[in-house]
N, C-alpha and C positions, 0 to 999 in steps of 0.2 A: 689261722694259727701260723706260727713261724716255721719255716722250713729249716733243715739243718744247715743250709748254706746261707741262711740269713734272709731269704726272700719270703714274702708273705703269700700264703696259699689262698687263692681265690676259688670259691666253689664254682662248678660249671653252671651255666645258665639253666634255669628250670625247664622241664619239658612242658610244652604248651598244653593247655587244657583241651580236652576233646570237644569237638563241636557237638551241640545239643542234638540228640537223636541217634548218636552212634552208640548203640546199646552194648556192643561188645567191648567198648572201652569204659570200664568202670573207674571213675575218678579215685575211688578208695581202694582199688585193687592193684595187683601187679601188672606190669606190661607183659610179662612173660611168666609162664609157670616156673616155679623154683627161683624166681628173681623178685626181690622186693626192694622198694626204695623208700626213702624218707617221704612221709606224707606231705612235707612242705613242698615237694616237687609238683604236687597236683593241687591247683587251686580249686575253689568251688566251681561247680559246673555253671555255665551261663544260665541266665534266667530263662525259665520256660516260656514258650510262645502261647499266647491266649488268642483264641478266635471266638467272637461272640460270647465272651465270658467263660469259655471252656478251654481247659488246657489241652493242647495237642499231645497225644500220647507219644512217648519217646520210643515205645516198642515198635519194631518194624512189622507192619501187617503181613508183609510177604513171608517173613519167617514164622509169624504166629499162625498163619493159615496153613491148613494141611490138605486142602482140596487140590486135586490135580486135574487138569483138563487137557485132553488131546485134541489134535486137529479135527478129527471126525466129530467130536462133540460140538465144536464151534460151527463146523459146516452144517451139521444137522439143525442147530439152533437158528442159524441165519436163514436156512431154507424155509423154516417154519415161521419165523418172526420178522424178518427184514421187510419193512413196509414197501420198499421200492419193487420187490418181486411181486407183491400183491398188486401194486400200481400197474406194473407191466401186464399182468394177467387181465386186469380190468380194462386196459386199453384194447385188448383183443375182444372182450365182451362188448365194449362200446361200439367197435366197428361192425361186429356181426349184428348188433341192434340197429345200426344205421342201414345195413344191408337189408334187414327185414323191412324197415320203414320205407326205404327207397323203392322196394319192389311191390308195395301194396297198391292195389287198384284204387282209383279215386271213388269216393262215395257218390251215390246218386243224389240229386237235389229235388226236393218236393216243393212245388210252388202252388200258392193259392192265387186265383185270378178272379177279380170282380170288376166288370166293365160297366160304365154308364150308371153307376149306383145313384139312385135318386131321380133319374130322369122321369118326366111325366109321360105317361102313356094313356091311351084311351081307357077311361074307367078306373084309373089307379094313379093318383098323384103320389110322388115320392116312392116310386117302385123300387124293388131290389136291384134293378138294372137290367141290362140286356143279357149279360152272361155272368154266371157264377159257376166256378168249377175248380178242379185241381189238375195240375200237370206235374209230370216227373221228367227231369232231364238227366242225362248220363253222358259223361265224357268218355269217349273211346280213344284210348291212347294208341298212337300209331308208331310205326318205324322201330318197334322193339325197344322203346325208351326205358320201360320199367326193367326189362331184362338186363339192359346195359347198366342201368343204375345199380341194380343188385350185384352184378358182376364186379363193378368198380369198387364197391365197399367190401365185398368179399376178398378182393385182392388187397385192399388196405388192411383187412384183418390178417391176411397172410404176412404183410409187412410187419404188423404188430407182433406176430409170432416170432419172427426173426429178432425184433427189438427186445422181446421178452427173454429170448435166449441170450442175447448180448447182455441184458441186465443181470441175468443169473451168473454169467461169467464175471461181470464186474464185482458182484457181491462175493462170489467164491474166491476170486483173485485177491480181493481186499482182505478177506479172512485169512488166506494163506500168507499174504505179505505181512500183515500185522501179527500173525502167529509166529512167523520166523523172527520178526523184530522182537517180540516178547521173549522168545526162546533165547535169542542172542543176548538180550538185556539181562536175562537171568544168569546166563553163564558169565557175563561180564562182571556182575556183582560178585560172584565167587572168585574170579581172578583178581578183582580189585581188593578183595579182602586178603588174598594171598600176598599181593603187593604191599598191602598195609602191614602185614606181619614182617615182611622184609624191611620196610621202613622203620618199624619199631625196633627190629634187631639192629638196624644201622644206628638208631638214636642211642641205644644202650651201648653199642660198641664205641661210638664216638666219646661217650662219657667215660667209659672205662679207659680208653686211650688217653683221654685228657687227664684222668687221675694218675696214669702212669707217666705223664709228661711226654707222650708221643703224639698229642694232638693239641691244637690251640682252641681258644674260645670261639673264634669264627668257624672252625670246623664243627664244633658242637652246635652252633647256631644254624649252620647249613643243614645238619642232620635234623634239627627241630623243624626247619622249613620243609624239608622233604617229608617228614612225618606228618605235618599238618596238611600238606598237599595231598598226601595219600589218604588221610581221613576224609578230606573234602571230596576226593575222587570216589570214595565208597558211598558217601552221602548222595553225590550226584548220580552214581550208578543205581542206587536204590530208588531214588525219585524217578529216574528214567524207566526203570523196570515197572514201577507202578503205573506210570503214564502209558507205557506200551500195552500193559494188560487192559487198562481202561479204554484205550482206543480200540483194542480188539473187541472188547465187550460191546462197544457202541455199534459196531457193524452188525452184530447178531440181532439187535433189536430187543434184547431182554436185559434185565438187571441181574447181574451176577455179583456175588460177594467177591472180595479180594481173594485171589488164589494164585496158583502157580500153573504154568504150562509145562507139559511133559511131551517130549518128542526128540527127534534127531535132527540136528542142524546140517549134517552132511548131505550133499546132493545124492539122490537116488537115481540109478540108471546112468546110461552113457550121456555125455554132453551132446547137445544138439548143435549142428553146424548152421552157419548163416543161410546157406542155400535151403536147407530143410526148414528153417524158421520162416523164411520169406515165402516158400512154396506153401507152407501150412497156412500162413495168414492170408495169402492171396486166394486160396482155394476154399478155405473153410471159415473165414472170418464172418461172424454173424452180422457185423456192420456192413460188409460188402454184400452179403446175401440180402439184407434189408434194402440196400440201395438198388440192387437189381430188381427186387420184387416191387419196389416203388416205381421203377421205370415201366414195368408191366401194368401197374395200376394207372399210371399216367397215359399209357397207350389206350387203355379202355376209356379214360376220361376224354381223350380227343375224339374217339368214335362216338361217345355219348353226346358231346357238344355238337358234333357235326349233324346229328339227326334232330337236335332240339328244335330247329326251325320248321321241321315237317309238321304241318298243322294237325291237331287232333280234331276228331269229329264229335260234335256235341249234338245229340239227338234229344228231342223233347216230345212228349205226348201226354194226353190227358183227356178228361171228359168233364162236361158241365151241363147246366140247363140254360137254354136261351129263352128268357122270359118274353122276348119280343115274338119269337116264332112259336112259343109254347111247346117246346120239345127239347129232348136231350140231344146234345151234339157232342162231337169229339174235336180235339185240337191236336195238331202235329206240326213239328218243325225240325229243321236241321240247320246247324250253323257251323261255320268253319272260318278260321282266321286266315286272312290272306297275307302271306309273308312278302309284302311289297317293299317295305323299308327295312324292317328288322329281320334279318336272316341269321341272327346270332353270330355275326361276323367277328365282333370284338372278343367274345368269350372263346370262340374257336381259336382265334389267334393267340389268346392268352394260354389256352390249354396246350397248343402246339409249342409255345415258348417254354412252358413248364416242362414239357417232355424233353426238349433240347437241353434245358437247364439240368434236368436229372441225368442226362447222358454225361454232361460235364461233371456232375456230382460224383458219379461212379469213378471217373478218372481221378478226380480230386481226392477221393477217399483212398484209392490205391496209392497215389503219391504220398499222401499223409502217412499212411501205414508204413510205406517204405522208409520215409524220413524218421519216423519214431523207432522203427526196428533198428535202423543203423545206430542210433544213439543208445538204445537199451541193450542191443547185443554187444556193443563195445564195452559197456559197463559190466555186463554179465561175464564176458570172456576175460576181461582184465582181472576182475575180482576172483574168478575161478582159477586163473593161472597163478595169481599170487597166493591164494589159499592153498592150492595144490603144492606149490613149492615150499611154503611154510610147513605143510604137513609132511612133505617127503624129505626135506633136507634141513631146513633152518631149525625147526623145533627139536628134532632128534639130536642135531649137533649141539644145540644150546643145552639140552638136558645132559648129554654126555660131558660137555665142558664143565657144567656145574658139578656133576658127580665126581669127575676126576679132580677138580679143584678141592672138593670136600675131602676126598681121600688124601690129597696132598696136605691139606690143613691138618688133618689128623696125624700126619707124619711130620708136622712142623716144617713143611717146605714152603708154604705160602701163608700170608696173614688172613685173618677173618674178613676184613673189608673186601678183599679180592673175591672171596667166596660169595659174599653178599651181592657184589656187582654181577657175578655170573648168575646167581639165583634171580635177581631182578630182570636180567636180560632174558632168562628162560620164561618167566611169567609174562613179560612184556611181549615176547614172541607169540605166546599162546593167545594173548589179548588181541594182537594184530590179526592172527588167523581167524578168530571169532568174528571180528569186524568185517573182514573180507568175505567170510562165509555168509554173513548176513546179507551183504550186497549181492553176492552170487545167487543166493536163494530167492531174494525178492525180485531180482531182474529175471531169473529163470521163470518165475511164475508169470511175468508179463510176456516173455518170449513164447512160452508154451500156451498161454491163455489169451492169444490174439490181441495183446497189448491193451486189454480192457481193464479199467480200474475206475474207482469213484462209486463205490457201492451204496453211498447215501445220497447221490445225486438223483433228482426226480426222474422217473422213467420217461423217456421221450415218446411222443406220439408219432403216427405215420405221416402226418402232413405238416409242412412248415406253416408259420403264421401267414395269413393273407391268402390261403388257397381258396379255390372256388367252392365255397360252402355258404354263399350269401343268399340262400333261399330258405324259406320256412321248411319246405319238404326237401330232404337231401336228394340229389339227383346224380 
């Protein structure tokens, strides 16, 4: 229509349509309560997405679901159902079974002996032979080999116990980390929705200012861009929240329906110092305990291989009938292997080198833990410092600035866009605080949990590949 001064009025650009799946933006409804706009501003919603012939529901499962899960719920489920914990326990049972087998005494051997069968004797051609009888042989193990073998595998079972403890920490730490990630993602969804409301308010304000001749079309278009970005941020946050919940559920080993997590993202207790964290990990780390237990097992392995060359005594005895002498006779014998050439030199050397390698492995593990702790603790401390200052200064100041500007707007001292900027800065500060709290809590779990993570990695065994186990009977 024509303006009083002769210029043609151009309507402001339309508000962009909401992305599909943003359920709180109804294309046929108002942007805000008590405010309605021409329906021409809202085009039809984009076409729905089909997967395997079925339309993906636009309703948010997170909002539709009413189940709430706490941290203890997930820890209990993981302890009962995570397969790697059961794998670690089976490693202990496997080593005790080896210890049982390695300490068993060898079975006796029963022999049948028939000599000179079919030889011709006086008065009897094709005789049964000179001797027919049975003998029994038994190997007598010397030098305490069986006792050392059993001790060796019992010590490996002890290593498996430490590794099982480490696996439990890995699972529990992963549950805690993903729980805090899911908790933060849920809070971020709420803050993104608040920021979306601010962007909606900004879009409405820009259009009103345009109608009053106080804003240009580029200003309206900028507000539309900000609105659409805020909508996409909400969609992204909702998708991330669902992903965080599903990753958390995967650690527990059970199938849970979509739900929400409930808990507190704020750290509990006093912050831990770097010296305390390093002292904790170097004295109580299950990984280091397993490495030290493995060294004790390797020490027994060296002793076991050093006595392997000591020959066992094989005694044999029996009875039979001598058809030549026409009487019952007995047989007896003793054999012993002479260690002239093979005194197990190579295997003893290999066991000694394994023992020295394990000494270096302990030192390597200590250095690796120190390196990881330096990195994780820096991230933990930085995130905690930033979150604390946001909580102590920045957010209260932002909230007060917003409230004061709101009061000034009511007194007609400032315009509404200035209030919206302050409101957006307030919610953005809260969003930044949640993001740093998430980093602080996840790194705190690692610092206090001996840096263990990877709750779905296969539980390791007590021996590396290629260790001395190349005999049918473990020794």
